[in-house]
N, C-alpha and C positions, 0 to 999 in steps of 0.2 A: 812711329810704334807707342812710344811712351805717352804722345798726345792721345793717340788711339787708345792706347791702355787706359791713359787717364779718363778719356772719353768714355770708354766703356765701363770705366769703374764709375765714373760718375753716375751714369744713369743706372748702374747696379746698385750703387749705393744709395740713390734715390729711390730706387724700387725696395730696397732694404729698408730705407726710412719709411717708405710707404708702407712696408709690410709690417715694420716694426711699430708704427703708428696705430695701425689697427689691432696690432698684437697688443699694444699698451692700452688701447681702448677695451680690447676683449677682456684683458686682466682686470681693469676697472669694473667692466661689467659682472666679471665673476666675482669679484670682492662684494659688489653691491648685492648680488643674489645671495651670496654666502651670508652677509649681514642681514638681508631681508629674510633669509631661511631661519636665520638664528632668533630674529624677532618674532616671526610667525610661530616658531616651536615654542618661543617662551610664553606666547599669548595662549597657545594650544594647553600649554601645561597649566597656565593660570587657570583658564576654563575648566580643564579637568580637575584641578584641584577644588575649585568653586563647586562643580557639580558633585565631587566626591563629599565635600563638606555638607552640601545641601541633602544629598542622599543620607549622610550620617545623621544630620539633624532630623530628617524626616523620620529615619528608623527609630532615633531616640525618642522623638515626639510618639511614634506609633507605639513603642514599648511603653512609654509613660502612660498613654492613653488605655492600652491594654492593661497595665497594672492597676489604674484607676477603675477600669471597666471590672476587673477582677474583683477589686476590693469592693465597688458598688453590688456586683453580683453575689459576693459573699455576705454583705450587709443585707442585701435583699434575701437572700436565702435563709440568713439568720432569723430576720423578721418573719419570714414565711414559716419557718419551723417552730419559732415560738408562738406565732399564732395558730398553727396546727396542733401545737401541744395544748394550749389554752383551750381551743375548741374542743380537743378531746377530753380534757379535765371537766369542761362544763357540761359535754354530754354524758359522760360518766356519773357526774353529779346529779344531773336531772334524771338518768335512768334509775339511779339509786333511790332518789326521792320518790319518783313515781312506783318503783317497786316496793318501797315501805308502805306508801299510801294504799296500793293495791292489796298487798298483804294484811294491811290493817283493817281494809274494808271487808275482806272476805275471811278474816280470821274469826271463828266462833267466839274465842275468848273475848276479843274486842267488842263484839256485838253484845255479849253477855255484860260486859263492863257498861256498856252505853244503856242498856236496858234494866241493868240492876237497881239503880235509884227508883224506879217506877214499880218494881215488884219486891222491895225490901221492906216487909211488913209483917208484923207478928198476928198469929191467928186471934189473939185477943182484941187487937184493934179492928181486924175484919169483923168480928162479931159486934162489937161496940158500934162500927159504922152501919151494919145491917139493921141494928135497931134504930139508930139516929134517922135512917132512911124512911122510916114509917112514922117519925114525930115531926110534924111541922114546926118550924122556928116561929117564935113571937116577936121576936126584935129585927124589925127590918131597917131600923135607922141607920144602921152601920154595916159594912159588908160582911156577910158570914163566911167563915172558914170552910174551904173545900179540900178534900183529902185529895192530893196530887199522885195518887197510885193507881195502878191498873190492875192489880192482882184481884181484888174483890169482884170488879166488873166483869173481868174476863171469865172468872169462875161462874158468875151468875148467868153469863150468856151461854155457856157450856151446859149449865144446869136446865136453862130454857130448852136448849135442844135436846136434850135427854127426856124432858117432860113432854115435848111435842111427840117425840118417837113413842113414847109411852101411851100418848093419847091416840096416836095413829093405830097402835096394837089392840087397845081397848074398844075403840069404835068400829064400826062396820065397814071401814076402808080396807078393801083387798089389797094387800102389798105384793107387787110383782117385781120381777127383777132385783130381788133382795131388799134391804132396808132403803129407806127415804132420807137417810142421814145428809147427804149432799143438799137436798132441798130444804131441810131444817137448819143446816148450818148456813146456807145461804140467805134465807129469811132473817134468821136472828142476827147474824153479823152484819148483813145489808142495813137493817133498821138501826143498829148501834153505831155503826161508822157513818151511814148516809145521814141519819137525822142529827148525829152529832156536828157533823160538817156543816149541815144547813143552819143548825141554831147557832154554831159558832160564827158563821157569816152573818147571820142576822143580828146577833148580838153585836158584832163589829159595827154595823150599821146603826145600832141603837145606842153606841157608846156603852155598852156593859163591860165592866171590869172582870174579864173572864178569859182564861187561856183554852187552847184546844185540849190539853190533857185534863184540865179540871172539868171541861164540858163532858168529856168523855167517861170521867170518874162520876160526875153527877148523874148522868143518864144511865150509866151501869148499875150504880146502886138503886137508881129508880125501877129497875126491873125486878127487884125483889118482890115487890107486890104482885107482878104478873106472874112470877114463879109460883107464889102461895096460891094464887087464885085459880091458876090453871091446874095445879096439882089436885087441888080439892075437888074442883068441878069435872075434871076427867074421871075422877073415881065414883063421885056421886052425881049421877045424871039429873039435876034438877035445874031448869032454867032459872027459877025465883032464886035458888041458892047463888046461882052465878051472879045475877044482878045484884044481890045483896054484897056480895065479894068484890064486885066490880065496883060499887060506889064506895065501899068503906076502905077495903085494902088498897085497891088500886087508887082511890081518891086521895088516901093519906099519902100514898108515895107521890102522887102528882102535886099534892099541895107542899110537900117539903122541897121539890124542886123549883116550884113557883115562888116560894118565898124566899129562897136563896137568890134566885135570879132578881126578884124585886129589890132585895138589899144591895144587889151589885148594879142596879140600873138608876139612871137620874132621869127624871121627866115621866110625867103620866101617860102620854101618849106612847113612848117607848116602852115602858113597862106593859101597857095593855097589849101591844103588838106581840112583844117577845113571849110573855108568859101565857096569853091566850093561843098563840100558835103551838107552843110546848105542850100545854095541857091536852088540846085537841089532839094532836098527833099520838100523845102517849095513851090517852084513853080509847082512841079509835084503833090503836094497834091491839090492845087486848081484846077488843070486840072481834077483830079480824081473826085472831088466832082461835079464838072459841067457836066462832060461827063458819067463817068462810074458809079458813086455812084447809081443812080437809077436803071440801070440795073443789077448791082451786087445784090442789094437787091430784085429785082424781080426774079432773078436765084435762090437766096436763098430760098425765099418763095416757088418758084416752086419745088424746091428739097425736101423741108421740108413738104409741104402740098399738093402737087400734082399739076398739071396744072389748070388753072383758068376755071373751068366749070360753065356754067350757072346754075342757081339754077333750081331744080325740080319744074315745075309748072303743078298743075291740071286743066285739060280742061273740061268744062261741055259737056257731051253727049245729044243729042236729042234722046227722046224715040220715036220709030217707032209707026204710027197709029195702026197697026196690033195688036202690044202688048197692047195698050190702050183699043182696043175693047175687047180683050180677057180679060183683068182684070175687065171690066165694066161687061161683061156678068157673070163672075165668081161670082162678088160681088152680081149681082141681084139673081142668083140662090140660094146662100147661105141665102140671105134675105128671099126667098119664103119658103124655107125648115124650116127656123126658125118660 
């Protein structure tokens, strides 16, 4: 029994050893798993920390970029605001300058200041220049002085307009639709401004030393002879008297202008062209005003308004005796019936 017990004990001990051996092996496996789990846990923690650090670094970088972007936006907005302010200031300044120029252009006082030097003249000076316009100069070796004012010429042009209207009334011209002031003003001012501009252009081509204002003044004072001639011949209707005044008075004023232009022009050909053109235009204009102006105006009026027809008049007609008797009888019959 002891042996058996020993034998039994042997196998049981062997079984226990067998069981204990796997148990010991299992324990080592458990220990190894625990160590591996600890290692893996530490590696995961390290990865998490690295990820957290990277995330924090990315956030810090994003915050830095956002701050830099805000700073750049602030700088951009500041520059943009500065540019907008400068633009508004420039626009306001340009508006003020334009407004000032427009007000100066449309201001009557400013226009008077511009034209004042051309009309600032004494009546004594105007009278002296009117007399000088009828006296030709003798010295043509040096440029003659020309008055640079427009008061005298302008008054002479208006005087010529009044003389033309006076001539229309004293002649046989029938005035319809009011006076012909518009036609007279257009003719006189058209000649003064048109011929002055043409002669200034011709003087420029001929190298004459004269300005536009001087040409206007010279030709305007040259109309003084026209005014005298037309005023006398419109009141005294003699053709021979007109021709005398045309040659003497008109010729003197024309010679005065020619002599002044000769003194300011160099070259015989240039002098001939310039002075011949001015003399022809000035003398022919006086002939036109005396002989053809009234007829031309009449032709224009006939073209625009039709021929001069006498006004329609109503004539009273006599009622015959028979009709009176009939009316009386009818009236009596009506009275009796009533």
